[in-house]
N, C-alpha and C positions, 0 to 999 in steps of 0.2 A: 838319405844316405843309401842308394840301390848299391843291391849286390851284384848285380849283370851275371845271373845264373844259367841264363839262359842262349845258346848259340844258335847264329843265324846267317843265313850265305847270300850272298849276292852274286851276279852276274859283273865282271869290271871284262872292260874292253883292254883288249893287247894292240897296241897301235905300229906304226914301221915310226921311221925316219919324219915320212913327210904327214903323218897324224891321220894316217888312212887307219880303218879298225882291220886287223888283222884277223883275229881271232878272240874270243872270249873266254872267261876261267872262272870257275866258282870259289869264291871267297869265304873264306868261314870268321866272325867278327863276335866278340861276346856283347851281349844284350841284356836289356830288361823287357821281358814280355809283358804288356799289359792289354789281354784281348777286351778288360772291361767297358771299353770302348764304342765296342761294336754296337752295327745301329743307329751311329750319332752320325752329323756330317759338319763339315770343317768349309769356310767359304776359300776357294785355292781359283785367282783371277776373278772373282765376282760369279765363279760358278757354286752349286752347292756340292761339294762329293762327300758320299759314303763311305765311313770310315770302317773297316774289320778291325784293326789293330791298331796300337802304337809302340814303339820300340824305343827306349832310354839307352843311347848311345854312350860311354865315357869318353871325356877329353881324350885319353892315351889310344882310340882310336884314330888313325890320321884317313882312313878312306874316303874317297869321294865319291856322296851321294846323290846319284843324278837322278831327278825326276824320271818315273816312269821307267823304271829299269826292274825288272821282277828279283822281289826277294821271299826268302820263306825261312820262318819261324816256327818251332814248336809244332811242325806240319803243317802251318797255315801258308796259303802260298797267296802271293798278291803283287799290286805295283806301287815304287814310291808315292805319294801323294803330293808332300810337302815334308821341307826337312826345316828344323827351326832349331838355334845356336840357345844356350841355357847354360847357366855357369855351372856345371857339369860337364857339358856337353853337348850333344845332342838329342834333338826330339826327331824319331819319323813316324811320320804317319802313312799308314799301309791303306790301300783299297782293294778291296777284293774282288 
């Protein structure tokens, strides 16, 4: 069981009634930060992508994590490379 002792920040798009992006807002959420995957690579759409860290997100978090969105956790900045569901929530792989 993960403790979700870190807080991360992701930019969320604010859209109008026509689904046009009108602004972005920083939204924080709890997660478990795993920097030990640094310098490993994952296969994303047939390409090898180097990973800086991964985050475990609990099921209680209802945010939508889009590939390519900027994300910050524990002063580590990156962008979302892959989101994988698992039984306790989601795993987000972040490239730097």
